[in-house]
C-alpha positions in Angstrom: 28.7 -75.3 87.1 32.2 -75.2 85.8 31.2 -72.4 83.4 29.7 -70.3 86.2 32.9 -70.7 88.2 35.1 -69.6 85.5 32.9 -66.5 84.8 32.9 -65.7 88.5 36.6 -66.0 88.7 36.9 -63.8 85.6 34.7 -61.2 87.2 36.8 -61.1 90.3 39.9 -60.5 88.3 38.2 -57.7 86.4 37.4 -56.1 89.8 40.9 -56.2 91.3 43.0 -53.2 91.6 44.4 -51.8 88.4 47.8 -53.3 88.6 46.4 -56.8 89.3 43.3 -56.8 87.0 43.2 -58.1 83.4 44.9 -55.5 81.2 42.5 -55.4 78.2 39.0 -56.0 77.1 40.3 -58.2 74.3 41.8 -60.6 76.9 38.4 -60.7 78.7 36.7 -61.5 75.4 39.1 -64.4 74.7 38.5 -65.8 78.1 34.7 -65.6 77.7 35.0 -67.2 74.1 37.1 -70.1 75.5 34.5 -70.7 78.3 31.7 -70.7 75.8 33.4 -73.3 73.6 34.2 -75.5 76.6 31.0 -75.4 78.5 28.2 -74.0 76.1 28.3 -76.3 73.1 25.1 -76.1 71.0 23.1 -79.3 70.6 21.6 -80.3 67.2 18.1 -79.6 68.5 19.1 -76.1 69.8 20.8 -75.5 66.5 17.7 -76.4 64.5 15.4 -74.4 66.8 17.8 -71.4 66.5 17.7 -71.7 62.7 13.9 -71.9 62.8 13.8 -68.8 65.0 16.1 -66.8 62.7 14.0 -67.9 59.7 10.8 -66.9 61.4 12.4 -63.6 62.4 13.4 -63.0 58.7 9.9 -63.8 57.6 8.4 -61.4 60.1 10.9 -58.7 59.1 10.1 -59.4 55.4 6.4 -59.2 56.0 6.9 -56.0 57.9 9.0 -54.5 55.1 6.4 -55.7 52.5 3.6 -54.1 54.4 5.5 -50.7 54.6 6.3 -51.0 50.8 2.7 -51.9 50.0 1.5 -48.8 51.9 4.0 -46.6 50.2 3.1 -48.1 46.8 -0.6 -47.5 47.5 0.1 -43.9 48.4 2.3 -43.4 45.4 -0.4 -45.0 43.1 -3.1 -42.8 44.6 -0.9 -39.7 44.0 -0.1 -40.8 40.5 -3.8 -41.3 39.8 -4.6 -37.9 41.1 -1.9 -36.4 39.0 -3.1 -38.3 35.9 -6.6 -37.1 36.4 -5.4 -33.5 36.8 -3.2 -33.9 33.7 -6.0 -35.3 31.7 -8.3 -32.4 32.7 -5.6 -29.9 31.8 -5.0 -31.6 28.4 -8.8 -31.4 27.8 -8.8 -27.7 28.6 -5.8 -27.2 26.3 -7.5 -29.1 23.5 -10.7 -27.2 24.0 -8.9 -23.8 23.9 -7.0 -24.9 20.8 -10.2 -26.0 19.1 -11.9 -22.7 20.1 -9.0 -20.7 18.7 -9.0 -22.7 15.5 -12.8 -22.2 15.2 -12.3 -18.5 15.7 -9.7 -18.3 13.0 -11.9 -20.3 10.6 -14.8 -17.9 11.4 -12.6 -14.8 10.9 -11.2 -16.2 7.7 -14.7 -17.1 6.5 -15.9 -13.6 7.3 -13.1 -12.2 5.0 -13.8 -14.6 2.1 -15.7 -13.3 -0.9 -17.1 -15.0 -4.1 -15.9 -13.4 -7.4 -19.0 -12.9 -9.6 -16.9 -13.3 -12.8 -14.7 -16.4 -12.2 -16.9 -17.8 -9.4 -13.9 -18.4 -7.1 -15.6 -18.4 -3.7 -12.4 -18.3 -1.5 -11.0 -14.9 -2.3 -9.8 -12.7 0.6 -11.6 -9.4 0.7 -8.3 -7.6 0.5 -7.4 -9.3 -2.8 -10.4 -7.8 -4.6 -12.9 -4.9 -4.6 -16.6 -4.5 -3.9 -18.9 -2.1 -5.7 -20.6 0.7 -3.9 -24.1 -0.8 -4.5 -26.3 -2.5 -1.9 -25.4 -5.9 -3.1 -21.6 -5.2 -2.8 -20.7 -7.1 -6.0 -17.1 -8.4 -5.7 -14.4 -8.8 -8.3 -11.1 -10.6 -7.5 -7.8 -9.0 -8.5 -7.5 -10.8 -11.8 -11.1 -10.2 -13.0 -10.8 -6.5 -11.8 -7.8 -5.9 -14.1 -9.7 -7.5 -17.0 -12.8 -5.4 -16.2 -10.7 -2.2 -16.1 -9.1 -3.0 -19.5 -12.5 -3.7 -21.0 -14.1 -0.4 -19.8 -11.1 1.7 -21.0 -11.4 0.4 -24.6 -13.9 0.2 -27.4 -17.5 1.3 -27.0 -17.4 1.1 -23.3 -14.9 4.0 -23.1 -17.8 6.4 -23.7 -19.4 5.2 -20.4 -16.1 5.7 -18.7 -16.0 9.3 -19.9 -19.6 10.1 -19.1 -19.4 8.6 -15.6 -16.7 11.0 -14.5 -13.8 8.7 -15.2 -15.2 5.9 -13.0 -15.2 2.1 -13.4 -18.8 1.0 -13.4 -20.3 -2.2 -11.8 -22.0 -4.1 -14.7 -24.2 -6.1 -12.3 -25.9 -3.2 -10.7 -29.1 -1.8 -12.4 -28.5 1.4 -14.3 -32.0 3.0 -14.3 -30.7 6.5 -14.3 -28.0 5.9 -11.7 -24.5 4.5 -11.9 -22.8 2.3 -9.3 -19.0 2.4 -9.4 -16.0 0.8 -7.8 -14.2 3.0 -5.4 -11.1 4.4 -7.1 -8.9 4.4 -4.0 -9.8 0.8 -3.2 -9.1 -0.8 -6.6 -6.0 1.3 -7.8 -3.5 -0.6 -5.5 -4.8 -3.9 -7.1 -4.1 -2.9 -10.7 -1.3 -4.5 -12.6 1.4 -2.0 -13.8 0.3 -1.9 -17.4 -3.4 -1.6 -16.4 -2.5 1.1 -13.9 -0.6 3.1 -16.6 -3.5 2.6 -19.0 -6.0 3.8 -16.5 -4.0 7.0 -15.8 -3.5 7.7 -19.4 -7.2 7.3 -20.2 -8.1 9.6 -17.3 -5.8 12.2 -18.6 -7.1 11.8 -22.1 -10.7 12.4 -20.8 -9.6 15.4 -18.8 -7.9 17.0 -21.9 -10.7 16.1 -24.2 -13.3 17.7 -21.8 -11.2 20.8 -21.6 -10.9 21.0 -25.4 -14.7 20.5 -25.7 -15.3 23.2 -23.1 -13.0 25.5 -24.9 -14.6 24.8 -28.3 -18.0 25.4 -26.9 -16.9 28.6 -25.3 -15.4 29.8 -28.7 -18.5 28.8 -30.5 -20.7 30.8 -28.1 -18.3 33.7 -28.4 -18.5 33.6 -32.2 -22.3 33.6 -32.0 -22.3 36.5 -29.6 -19.7 38.4 -31.8 -21.6 37.7 -34.9 -24.7 39.1 -33.3 -22.7 42.2 -32.2 -21.2 42.5 -35.6 -24.7 42.4 -37.1 -25.8 45.1 -34.7 -22.7 47.3 -35.2 -22.9 47.1 -38.9 -26.2 48.8 -38.7 -24.3 51.8 -37.5 -22.0 53.1 -40.2 -20.0 54.9 -37.6 -19.1 51.6 -35.9 -18.9 49.5 -39.0 -15.1 49.1 -38.8 -15.1 47.7 -35.2 -17.1 44.5 -35.9 -14.9 43.8 -38.8 -11.8 44.0 -36.6 -13.6 42.0 -34.0 -14.5 39.2 -36.3 -10.9 39.2 -37.6 -9.6 39.2 -34.0 -11.7 36.2 -33.1 -10.7 34.3 -36.3 -7.0 35.1 -36.4 -6.1 35.7 -32.7 -8.4 33.6 -30.6 -9.0 30.7 -32.9 -6.2 28.2 -33.3 -6.0 27.3 -37.1 -3.8 25.4 -39.5 -1.3 27.9 -41.1 -1.9 26.3 -44.5 -5.6 25.5 -44.9 -6.9 27.7 -42.0 -8.9 24.8 -40.5 -9.5 25.4 -36.8 -8.2 22.7 -34.4 -9.0 22.0 -30.7 -7.5 18.5 -29.9 -4.1 18.2 -28.2 -2.4 14.8 -27.5 0.7 16.0 -25.7 2.9 16.5 -28.7 3.6 20.1 -29.8 4.5 18.9 -33.4 1.0 19.1 -34.8 -0.3 17.7 -38.0 -3.5 19.1 -39.7 -6.2 16.6 -40.1 -7.4 18.4 -43.3 -4.3 19.1 -45.4 -1.6 17.2 -43.6 0.4 20.3 -42.9 2.9 19.8 -40.0 3.1 22.9 -37.9 4.4 24.1 -34.5 1.9 24.4 -31.7 3.9 27.2 -30.0 4.1 29.6 -33.0 1.8 27.9 -35.6 4.6 28.0 -38.2 4.1 25.8 -41.3 6.9 23.2 -41.1 6.1 21.1 -44.2 5.1 17.6 -43.3 7.0 17.2 -39.9 7.4 20.0 -37.3 9.4 18.0 -34.6 12.8 19.6 -35.5 11.3 23.1 -35.5 9.5 22.5 -32.1 12.8 21.5 -30.5 14.4 24.8 -31.7 11.3 27.1 -31.5 12.2 30.2 -29.5 8.7 30.1 -28.0 9.2 26.4 -26.6 8.5 26.6 -22.9 8.5 22.8 -22.2 11.1 21.5 -19.7 14.2 20.6 -21.6 12.7 22.1 -24.7 11.0 18.8 -25.3 8.5 18.3 -28.1 6.0 16.9 -25.5 4.2 18.7 -22.7 1.3 18.4 -20.4 -2.0 20.3 -20.4 -0.5 23.0 -18.2 2.3 23.7 -20.7 -0.3 23.7 -23.5 -2.6 26.2 -21.9 0.3 28.5 -21.0 1.8 28.4 -24.5 -1.7 29.2 -25.9 -2.0 32.3 -23.7 1.5 33.5 -24.7 0.9 32.9 -28.4 -2.4 34.7 -28.3 -1.0 37.7 -26.6 1.8 37.9 -29.2 -0.8 37.7 -32.0 -3.0 40.2 -30.2 -0.2 42.7 -30.0 0.7 42.3 -33.6 -3.0 42.5 -34.6 -3.5 45.7 -32.6 -0.4 47.3 -34.1 -1.9 46.6 -37.5 -4.8 48.9 -36.8 -3.7 52.4 -37.7 -6.3 54.4 -35.9 -5.8 54.6 -32.2 -9.5 55.2 -31.5 -10.4 52.1 -33.3 -7.8 50.1 -31.4 -9.4 51.2 -28.1 -12.9 50.4 -29.4 -11.8 46.9 -30.6 -10.1 46.1 -27.3 -13.1 47.3 -25.3 -15.5 45.3 -27.5 -13.3 42.2 -27.1 -12.5 42.7 -23.4 -14.7 39.8 -22.2 -13.6 37.3 -24.8 -9.9 38.2 -24.1 -10.3 37.9 -20.4 -12.0 34.5 -20.8 -8.7 33.2 -22.4 -6.6 34.9 -19.7 -5.6 38.1 -21.4 -5.8 41.3 -19.4 -6.3 44.1 -21.9 -5.6 46.7 -19.2 -1.9 45.7 -19.2 
């Protein structure tokens, strides 16, 4: 009862007019606190029950928090499990794509691999070798190809290189009347520098040799024809002098001969300082002058030297041009040596075809 009275009296004071009421809330709180301490002291039993109530409340609050956390944890675990499943599926797809890409690379590389039929290396890239043109596509690696080219450009096999039209033959393909070759444009980039140079030199040698043989055959045919004409013309005393001049023209103008022993020559190896295979005479290929045993110095200073830089060496084109010029000079001198004008005309008419075959136009 005393506590209620004090609270009632405090309430009346708070409801008085402003000038008479308690001035601040702090004063009201102090009055209430004092009343509580005086009239509302907690018993031991109340204190124990209050403590039990607070503990129970804390347990309820903790259980509620744990329940919320467990639910959040369950949701988080489910989300993580879904992410892990998706990650594993993506990783499997990545691994599968990588395996497929590697398999494709292996298959592509395997498709480009060839087995060399000489050294038996079975892991040679197709670009590091060459296949023949035959149905079996016989393959040579780069190293064995260079060895094969060297072999076919020397010794007894060089004849096969010449007869095949300057081709490198496949040894493994049957040669029953037909030849199977390696494509020149395919194997030339694979040749080593020394083999490449050897191949070009041997090809040029075959070309020059074939030209010389063709020229020799043409001259032999011309000689046979002229000898037949001479025989026919000699039957006519009126024309007896023309065949004689014709024969001399063929022998002295159109036939290249050693100035010393008069032996005919047809071979040319690029050097204009020639040496006779019969008597050893050294002579100039431009003017056929006898130079003793060595014609190199004369060739350098020969007035008829048309090689670039007046070199002693020249290619096939220089050789053929120098031949034409020398023959024209000799023809002019030969014709001037015939006194009768009529005979000159008859000789030129009779030799017109032979002269035109070597590039001399008698109408000039």
